[in-house]
C-alpha positions in Angstrom: -9.0 -0.2 35.8 -11.6 1.5 38.0 -11.2 4.7 35.9 -11.8 2.7 32.8 -15.0 1.1 34.2 -16.2 4.5 35.4 -15.7 6.0 31.9 -17.7 3.2 30.3 -20.6 3.8 32.6 -20.9 7.5 31.7 -24.0 8.1 29.6 -23.1 9.3 26.2 -25.2 12.2 24.9 -25.8 11.5 21.2 -28.2 14.4 20.7 -27.0 17.0 18.2 -28.7 20.4 18.6 -30.7 21.4 15.5 -28.8 24.6 15.1 -25.5 22.7 14.8 -27.0 20.0 12.7 -28.5 22.5 10.3 -25.3 24.4 10.1 -23.4 21.3 9.0 -26.1 19.9 6.7 -26.6 23.2 4.9 -23.1 22.8 3.4 -23.9 19.5 1.7 -25.0 18.8 -1.8 -28.6 17.9 -2.4 -27.6 14.3 -3.1 -25.9 13.9 0.3 -28.8 15.6 2.1 -31.3 13.0 0.8 -29.0 10.2 2.0 -28.8 11.7 5.5 -32.5 11.2 5.7 -31.9 7.6 6.9 -29.9 8.9 9.9 -32.8 10.8 11.5 -36.4 10.8 10.4 -36.7 14.6 10.8 -33.9 15.1 8.3 -36.1 13.5 5.5 -38.1 16.8 5.7 -35.3 19.2 5.7 -36.5 20.9 2.5 -39.8 21.7 4.2 -38.1 23.2 7.3 -38.0 27.1 6.9 -35.1 27.5 9.4 -32.9 25.0 7.5 -33.9 26.4 4.1 -32.8 29.9 5.0 -29.3 28.5 5.9 -29.1 26.3 2.9 -30.1 29.0 0.4 -27.6 31.5 1.9 -24.7 29.0 1.7 -25.7 27.9 -1.8 -25.6 31.4 -3.1 -22.5 32.7 -1.3 -20.3 29.7 -1.7 -19.4 30.1 -5.4 -18.5 26.9 -7.3 -14.9 26.8 -8.6 -16.4 26.4 -12.1 -17.1 30.1 -12.1 -13.6 31.3 -10.9 -12.5 34.1 -13.3 -15.7 33.7 -15.4 -17.4 36.5 -17.4 -20.7 36.6 -19.3 -21.3 36.4 -23.1 -24.5 37.8 -24.5 -25.5 36.5 -27.9 -27.9 39.2 -29.1 -29.9 38.8 -32.3 -31.0 42.1 -33.8 -34.1 42.6 -35.9 -33.1 44.0 -39.4 -33.9 47.7 -39.8 -36.0 47.1 -42.9 -38.3 44.8 -41.0 -39.2 42.9 -44.1 -41.1 39.6 -43.5 -38.9 36.5 -43.6 -35.7 38.4 -42.9 -33.3 36.6 -40.6 -31.9 38.1 -37.4 -28.3 39.4 -37.3 -26.3 38.0 -34.4 -24.1 40.2 -32.2 -21.8 38.9 -29.5 -21.0 40.9 -26.4 -18.6 40.3 -23.5 -20.2 41.6 -20.2 -18.0 42.2 -17.2 -17.9 44.1 -13.9 -20.2 43.5 -10.9 -23.2 45.0 -12.5 -22.4 44.1 -16.1 -22.3 47.8 -17.1 -19.1 47.3 -19.1 -19.7 45.7 -22.5 -17.3 44.8 -25.4 -18.5 43.7 -28.8 -16.7 40.6 -30.1 -16.2 39.8 -33.8 -17.4 36.4 -35.0 -14.7 34.1 -36.5 -14.0 34.2 -40.2 -16.5 31.5 -41.3 -19.3 34.0 -40.3 -17.8 37.3 -41.6 -20.0 37.3 -44.7 -23.1 36.1 -43.0 -23.8 36.8 -39.3 -27.5 35.8 -39.4 -28.9 33.4 -36.8 -25.6 32.3 -35.2 -26.2 30.2 -32.2 -23.9 29.1 -29.4 -24.8 25.5 -29.2 -26.9 25.0 -26.1 -25.4 28.1 -24.4 -22.3 26.2 -23.4 -18.6 27.1 -23.0 -16.3 24.1 -22.6 -12.7 24.8 -21.6 -12.9 28.3 -23.2 -14.3 26.8 -26.5 -17.7 27.6 -28.0 -19.5 25.5 -30.6 -21.2 27.8 -33.1 -24.0 26.6 -35.4 -25.9 28.3 -38.1 -28.9 26.8 -39.8 -30.1 23.2 -39.6 -30.6 22.3 -43.3 -28.4 21.4 -46.2 -26.0 24.3 -45.7 -25.8 24.3 -42.0 -22.5 25.3 -40.4 -20.8 24.0 -37.2 -17.6 25.7 -36.0 -15.5 25.3 -32.8 -14.1 28.7 -31.7 -11.9 30.0 -28.9 -12.7 33.7 -28.6 -9.6 34.3 -26.5 -7.0 32.9 -29.0 -9.1 33.4 -32.1 -8.5 29.7 -33.1 -11.4 28.1 -34.9 -12.2 24.8 -36.5 -14.8 24.2 -39.2 -16.6 20.9 -38.6 -16.7 18.8 -41.8 -20.0 17.4 -43.1 -21.0 13.8 -42.4 -21.2 11.0 -45.0 -24.6 10.1 -43.5 -26.3 13.4 -44.1 -26.6 13.0 -47.9 -29.5 10.8 -48.8 -30.9 10.6 -52.4 -34.2 12.5 -52.9 -34.2 13.7 -49.3 -33.5 16.9 -47.4 -31.8 16.5 -44.1 -32.5 18.4 -40.9 -29.5 18.5 -38.5 -30.6 18.8 -34.9 -27.5 19.7 -32.8 -28.1 18.4 -29.2 -24.9 18.7 -27.3 -21.2 19.7 -27.2 -18.7 18.8 -24.5 -15.4 17.3 -23.5 -14.4 13.6 -23.2 -11.7 13.7 -20.5 -10.9 10.0 -20.9 -9.8 10.5 -24.6 -8.9 14.2 -24.4 -11.5 14.8 -27.1 -14.2 17.4 -27.9 -17.4 15.9 -29.2 -20.7 17.0 -30.7 -23.9 14.8 -30.7 -26.7 15.5 -33.1 -29.7 13.9 -34.6 -30.4 13.7 -38.4 -34.0 13.7 -39.6 -34.7 12.9 -43.3 -37.6 14.4 -45.3 -38.6 13.6 -48.8 -37.7 16.4 -51.2 -41.0 17.4 -52.6 -39.4 18.7 -55.8 -37.4 15.5 -56.6 -38.5 12.9 -59.0 -38.2 9.5 -57.2 -38.1 6.3 -59.2 -40.6 3.7 -58.1 -38.0 1.2 -57.0 -36.2 3.7 -54.7 -36.6 3.5 -51.0 -38.2 6.7 -49.6 -38.4 6.0 -45.8 -35.4 6.8 -43.7 -35.5 6.8 -39.9 -33.8 9.4 -37.8 -30.2 8.8 -36.9 -27.9 9.8 -34.1 -24.2 10.6 -34.9 -21.2 11.9 -32.9 -18.4 14.1 -34.1 -14.9 13.6 -32.7 -12.3 16.4 -32.9 -9.5 13.9 -32.6 -10.6 12.0 -35.7 -12.2 15.1 -37.3 -15.1 12.9 -38.5 -18.6 11.9 -37.8 -19.7 8.4 -37.0 -23.1 6.8 -36.6 -24.2 6.2 -33.0 -26.7 3.3 -32.7 -29.1 3.9 -29.8 -32.3 2.2 -28.9 -34.1 5.2 -27.6 -34.3 8.4 -29.6 -35.0 11.6 -27.7 -36.3 14.9 -28.7 -35.2 17.9 -26.8 -36.3 21.3 -25.8 -34.5 24.5 -26.7 -32.1 24.5 -23.7 -29.2 22.3 -22.7 -26.4 22.4 -20.1 -23.0 20.7 -19.9 -21.3 19.6 -16.7 -18.4 17.2 -15.9 -18.5 15.2 -19.2 -22.3 15.1 -19.5 -24.6 16.9 -21.9 -28.1 17.4 -20.4 -31.3 18.6 -22.1 -35.0 18.5 -21.4 -36.9 15.6 -23.0 -40.2 17.3 -23.7 -41.6 16.0 -27.0 -42.7 12.4 -26.6 -43.7 11.5 -30.2 -40.9 8.9 -30.1 -40.2 6.4 -27.3 -40.1 9.1 -24.7 -43.7 8.1 -24.1 -42.3 5.2 -22.1 -40.5 7.6 -19.8 -42.5 10.7 -19.9 -41.1 14.3 -19.6 -37.6 14.0 -18.2 -34.0 15.2 -18.1 -32.0 13.5 -20.8 -28.3 13.1 -20.1 -25.6 11.9 -22.5 -22.3 10.6 -21.1 -19.6 11.7 -23.5 -17.0 9.3 -22.3 -19.2 6.1 -22.4 -21.5 7.5 -25.1 -24.7 6.3 -23.3 -28.0 8.0 -22.5 -29.5 8.3 -19.0 -32.9 9.7 -18.1 -34.1 11.3 -14.9 -38.0 11.7 -14.9 -39.4 15.0 -13.8 -41.5 15.0 -10.7 -45.2 14.5 -11.3 -46.1 18.0 -10.2 -43.6 19.5 -12.7 -45.1 17.7 -15.7 -47.9 20.2 -16.2 -45.3 23.0 -16.5 -43.0 21.3 -19.0 -43.8 24.0 -21.6 -42.7 26.8 -19.3 -39.4 25.6 -17.8 -35.8 26.4 -18.4 -32.9 24.1 -17.8 -29.9 25.9 -16.3 -26.6 25.4 -14.4 -27.0 27.1 -11.1 -23.8 27.5 -9.1 -22.5 24.1 -10.3 -25.8 22.2 -10.0 -28.3 21.2 -12.6 -31.5 23.1 -12.0 -34.9 23.7 -13.6 -36.5 27.2 -13.5 -40.3 26.8 -13.7 -42.2 30.0 -14.5 -45.8 30.9 -15.3 -48.0 33.8 -16.0 -47.9 35.0 -12.4 -44.1 35.7 -13.0 -43.3 33.6 -9.9 -40.2 31.4 -10.4 -39.7 28.0 -8.8 -36.2 26.7 -8.9 -35.6 23.0 -8.4 -32.1 21.5 -8.1 -31.3 17.9 -9.1 -29.6 15.8 -6.4 -28.7 12.6 -8.3 -29.0 11.6 -12.0 -31.6 8.9 -12.6 -33.4 9.5 -9.3 -36.8 11.1 -9.8 -37.2 11.9 -6.1 -34.0 13.9 -5.9 -35.5 17.1 -7.4 -35.4 19.5 -4.5 -37.6 22.7 -4.5 -34.9 25.1 -3.2 -35.9 28.6 -4.4 -39.1 30.5 -4.9 -38.7 33.9 -6.5 -41.8 36.0 -5.8 -43.5 37.8 -8.6 -41.2 40.2 -10.5 -43.1 43.1 -12.2 -43.3 43.1 -16.0 -40.9 40.1 -16.4 -41.6 37.7 -19.2 -39.2 34.8 -18.9 -35.6 33.9 -18.1 -32.9 33.7 -20.8 -30.0 32.3 -18.7 -28.1 32.2 -15.5 -24.8 33.9 -14.6 -21.8 32.8 -12.5 -23.2 33.9 -9.1 -26.8 32.7 -9.5 -27.8 35.9 -11.3 -30.8 35.2 -13.4 -31.0 37.1 -16.7 -34.6 37.9 -17.8 -36.5 39.5 -20.6 -39.2 42.1 -19.7 -42.5 42.5 -21.5 -41.0 45.5 -23.4 -38.0 43.3 -24.5 -35.6 45.1 -22.1 -33.0 42.7 -20.7 -32.5 42.7 -16.9 -30.7 40.6 -14.3 -32.0 39.5 -10.9 -29.6 39.2 -8.0 -30.9 36.3 -5.9 -28.7 37.3 -3.0 -30.0 40.9 -2.7 -33.3 40.3 -4.5 -32.8 43.3 -6.7 -33.3 43.9 -10.5 -30.9 45.8 -12.7 -31.3 46.7 -16.3 -28.6 45.7 -18.8 -29.3 48.5 -21.2 -30.0 46.1 -24.1 -33.3 45.3 -25.8 -33.7 41.8 -27.0 -35.7 40.3 -29.8 -38.2 37.6 -28.9 -36.6 34.3 -28.2 -33.2 35.5 -29.7 -31.0 36.4 -26.7 -28.9 33.9 -24.9 -26.4 34.0 -22.0 -23.2 32.0 -21.7 -20.8 31.8 -18.7 -17.4 32.1 -20.3 -13.9 31.4 -19.0 -10.7 32.3 -20.9 -8.4 29.5 -22.0 -5.2 29.9 -23.9 -4.7 26.2 -24.7 -5.1 25.1 -28.3 -8.0 22.9 -29.4 
């Protein structure tokens, strides 16, 4: 009994040394770090602490996410025609890049639907889902959309929608996202249809001429499109990422009801088929025309860049929470670099130089290496790719 009383009278030291605390906290996700701010006031300012940020960045870069296990890089390279005639479209070439410095390169053949026309083929939003790519070509009346597994060669041509044909109108098909619904074991595509009056068509006076834009979803299981009624239409920027059943893109253009939200990250839940918005921080809004949405080591991130060629990288901690954008990396000025075109599996940033030469920047060693490829303006994209032998 006396020993028990003595033990209870011993003063407990609840102080955790900063070195130990930082070591533990540096291994947490951004979302968890923000929550730990309620434990100790000083921890609310962790992202402003230089000592902690060194530890956090190192762990973030060296602890590769399982998403990248066995991954390689696809480079979709659009080539300018040799004739250089005005109005000529760019021919698309696909390369598989591998080895530590990407010096090994293998040209891949596009699937049969594109054998006769390889112009302007896009990998929808630079996303590979379970080894499958969604390829699109064009956005007008004759637009193509094809699922393709480069490893097995299997492909599936997506049929047209009943909604895209409107009398006296042309239709613009804006593909926004491609991903996997794990609840229904289904691959889906979400797109927006915009209708424009055909200026060459004779329209009877009693015919309606105004059609609002429409969202629709394609399901591989049903092999069909269906209309998706949504209250808030969103316009997107050029880039998009996919992660864990969500398609994400930057909501930049606010000529629709984005004006109520402002510039933001738009997320679409493929399982529940609902939208979610995460506003950009106020100090990011002025840079919304020079940012790139990427997936950085398993986290949603924004690369902000300007004419000084300094890159600021912010990582999102929690969807829907504006305050959870953490400013984690600042990449000092890189000579002759124009803008990023994508991110690899180890945090490698692929960039275009002023002379159109493609390079990659190793964030761990802070070195730049050339790929030995020249890219056309705005026409080179990077995709993290993983083999998958399973059928669609």
